[in-house]
N, C-alpha and C positions, 0 to 999 in steps of 0.2 A: 246495236245491232241484234244481240242476242234476245231483246226484248221483244224486236220486230218480228224474229222469228217465232218467237212463242205465241205473239198474237195472231201472226198471219196462219201458224199450224193450228189454232186454238179449235174452229170448227172443224177441220178435216178429223184431228184425234177425236174429237167429241162424236162426231159422226161414226166413228170406229166402234164406238162402243156404247152408242145411241140407243141403240134397240135395248139392249141389256139394262140401262141407264134408267130409259124412259119408263120401263116396264116396272121396273122397282121404285121410282117416285112418281108413278102415274100422270107424267107430264106429257099431254099429246101438242104442245107447243115447241117446236124445236127451237124457234129462236131465245126460249126462255132458257133452254137448256145451253146453248151456245153461249151464254153469259158467263158461264161456269169457267173463268180464263184460270192461268196457269197459279198465280198468287192465291187466287181463293180456293182452288183446290189444296194448295201448300196448308194453307190455313184450317181445312179440313181436316187433312191429315194429321197437322200438328197437335189440333186441338184433339183429336180422338187419341193419339199417342200419348201427351202429355198433361192432358185435362188442365190447363192451366193458360190463362192468355198470355201473363207476362212472359213465362218461359216460351211460349210460341213467338212473341214478338223478337224475344232475344236470339232464337233460333234462325230467324228469319231476316235478321238485322231490320226491324222495322220498328213501330212504334205500336203500343198497347190500343190507341184508337183506332190506327189502319185494322189491327186485326178484330176488333168490335164490329167495324163496318163491313169487313168481309162476311163475318159470322151473321150479321143482320141481312145481308144480301142474299147468302145462302137460305137463310131461313124465310125470306120471301119468295125466292124461286122455287125452292122446293116445297114450301108450304108445309114445314114441320119444323119443329122446336130444335131438333137434333142432337140438342145437349141440356141436360137438366142440371141448375145449380144446384150444387150441395156443400156440407161444411168443408170438405177437403178439395172443392173443385168442382169442374164441369164434367158430370157423367153423361157419356153417349147413349141415346135412347137406340130403339130397335132399328130406326131408319139408318142412324148414324153408321151402324153394323154393317147394313148393308151396302152404305155408298164407299165404304172406306177402302175396301179393297178395290174397286173400280177406279177410284180418284187416285190410289197407289198405282195402277197400272198405268193409268193416263199419263202421271208425272214420270214415271220411269221412261215411256214412251217418248216424252216431250225430249228428256235428258238424252237418250239415245239418238235420236234423230237431229239434234243439235251437234252432236260429235261426227254423225256421216255427213252433214253438210256443210259441215267447217273443215272436214277432212283431216282431224286432230285427235291426239289420242287424249283418253280420259284425263283429267287433270289428277294429279297426285293427292289424295286424299291424308287426313290427319287423323290417328285414332288413339284417344286418350284412355289411358289405364291406369291401374292403381294397385298397390299389393304393398304389404309390407318390404323392409330393406331385402331379408334375406329371400324372399318369396318374387321378388320383382324379376328376376332372372327366368323361372319356371314361367310365368305368364309371360314375360316378351319373346322368348323363344318360341312357347306354342303360337303367339299371333304371326310371327315370322314365318313359321313354319305352314299354316294355314294362309297366309297372304301369299307365299309361294306355289302351294297347289292351286288357289285359286286364279292365280293371274294378277293378284292386286298389285298396284303400287302405291303404298302406305307409309305414311311418317307416323312412328312411334310417339307418342308425348307420355312418357312415364311420370305418375304421380305417387306420392306418398301416401299409403293408407292411413285415413285419420277417422275420427267418430261420425265425422258427416258427410263420409264419401257415399253411403246408400241415397243419401239424400240428393248429393249432386248427379247420382246415377237417374235417378228420378227426374232430376231437372234437365237430363239430356248433356250435361257439362262433360260427366266422364262415360266412356261407352262400357268398360269392362272391369271389374274388380274380382280380386282373389284376397278371402280374408278368412281368419278363424273365427268360428262361431259368431258371425255377424250379426246384426241387428236385421229383423225382417221388416220389410218396407211394401206397403200394399202396392206400390206402384211398379215395383220391379220384380225381377224374378230371381231367386236364390237356389241353386242348384247344387245339390251335396255332392262332392267329389269323392267323398271318402273319408273314413276316420283317421285322425292323426294315432298312430298304432307304437310309434316309438320314443321313448324319453331316453335322454342322455344327463349325465354330470361331466359337465367341463370346468377342467381346473389346468393351472400351470403344472408343466411336468415335474414328476417327483412328490408332488403333492400328497401327503400322508393318506389321504382318503382311496389313494390307489392300492394300498397296502394292508387296508383295515379291512374286517368283516363288515360287510354291508346290513346296516339294521337303523331303523328309525330313530332309537336313539343318538346312533352315531352320524347319522345324517343332520339331524337336528343340533348338534354340537358346534356345527360349523355356519358360517353367516353365508345366507344366499344372495344369488344374482337372478331376478325373474325377467322373463321376456313377455312383455306384455301382449297379449292378444285380444285387441278391442275393449281391454279393458282401461275405461276412462274415468278421471277423477279419482275418489278416494277407494275404489272397489279393492277388495282383498283377492290374494290369491287363495286357492282352493288348500294349499299345503298351509297356509298360515292359520285356517281354520281350523284344520285338521292337528296343528301342533297345538293351537287353544282347546280342542277337545280333549287331548292330552294333556294337557296342564303343562304344556311345553311352552316357556319363551323364546319363539323362535326370531333370530337375527334376522334381518334383511338389509342389506347395504344397498342396491340398486334395483329399482325396476326401471325398465326402458323398453321400448319398442323395436329398438336395433341391436341385431344382433351382433353386430361389429363392435357398438359401444360396450355391449357386454364383456365381449373378449377381452378387448382392450383394457379393461377393468380388471378382470381375474389374472391377466397375465403379470400384473403387479402387485398383487396382494396375494393373501391366503383364502379369498372367497372362492364360494363355487357357484358355477351357473347351472341352474336344472331348466333343460329344455323340452319341448315336445314338439319335435319337428325331422321328418324325415330327412330335410335338407342339411340337418347340423353337422354330418360327417365331411361333407365337402368342404364347409367353411374350415371346420377345424385341421383337415389335411394342408390346406395352405398357410397353416401357422405351426412350425415345428417345434417351437415353444410350449405349446401347449399338448393336452392328452384328455381324452375322454372316455367313459364307460359307457357299455348299454345297460340301463336300469329298467328297460322295458318289464320283462320277467317280476322283478322284484317290485315295480311299481305294481303289477297285475295282481301280486300276491298280498301286497300289504298295504296298498293304498286304494285301490279302484273302488273298493267296495264303502268306502266314505261316503257318508250320506252328503256331504259337501262337494263332493266330484261329480261335476259335469264334461261329459266327454267332449273332445275336442273333434273338429270336422272342419275340413277345408270346403268352403262354398264358392263358385262363381256366380258374382251377380251382374245382371244387365238388365235394360230397360226392353219391354216387350215388343216395342219398335224396332228394336236393331235388327238388323239383316239376317233373315232366316237361316240361309245356306252357310252363311261365315257364323253364327253362332253356333248352329248344329257341327261343324266341324271343329270349333274351337273347343267347344264342350268334350268331344269325344278325344281331342287330343289330350287334354289336361287329365282327363279320367284315366287315360293309358299312361300318361307320366305318372300321375299318384301310384298307380300300381307297380310301375316297373322301381319308383324311388322305394317303395316298401320291399320288394322283391331282392333289390340292394341290400337295403339294411338287414334282411334276413340272410341273406348271404355272407356278408360281414360276420355278422353274428357267428353263424356256424363255424366261420373260418377262425375266429378269435378262439373259439371254444377247443377246436381241434388242434390249434397252436400252443 
């Protein structure tokens, strides 16, 4: 039924924009323009956004040969190549850039008309997001608040951040991801949410480190647990490089992307966890058997100038074809949350010093 609606509405919806479309593609025959059906327009949109026929076929739940045929028809009707094959996919040309926003508007109108004709509410959509375990709550809360603000009915599918998350975002399989010092990818947007300004040492309560004078030799006398931020394979933590530079044999017992795994470990031994995250305090507060100290000032004084140190930044990654309104609200929400997290950490530091 929906396919019949799409077909019967095809000419009507295309006439709605035919003056603009015909002016841009230089087509004088309306019959040629009316051949651009719903599926073909979605292929045009998909190829523009993902620049990969296989990804578009998967997105549209069809086969790659059908996508290729649709592109061939587009090229014949428009009398333009539209996309140029390059090493990393199909690159849209100037004509494709002109047609993309028009096709996007027509498909959106199709979908809106279908909703009106069938007197039904928009179906609940699914949003796939990715973050490391201790950052998942930050991203999930932001998405929920934006959905509520915009009146969206969305199911959130939370995935664990991994080294191939940027590639999955580029393929449209993940909608949004939050990470630390993420790998940049040419097909997706990576927006800086702010620097990670606070660092903590976490250990079990009554650990000797809480009564000792903080210094690099004292720190390096303990075994460390590190949180991996997009550090894949055999990459070293910058503190390991600093210790090597100083001629110190640094003992590392565990590297993990999970803060909870790290905390489970240190509560049962004398190891200490070094973490750069404004989210750490809320996790430690939930574990009365643990304690922590803010070592941000110590870090800035003793460690930051190390030539092996790379500043940590939070990033939001997303595909450039994502809903612009939703993305702009999500970005603003996350930037505000990161700012407030740092303000809370600063306030806690002041209260500790005063206490």
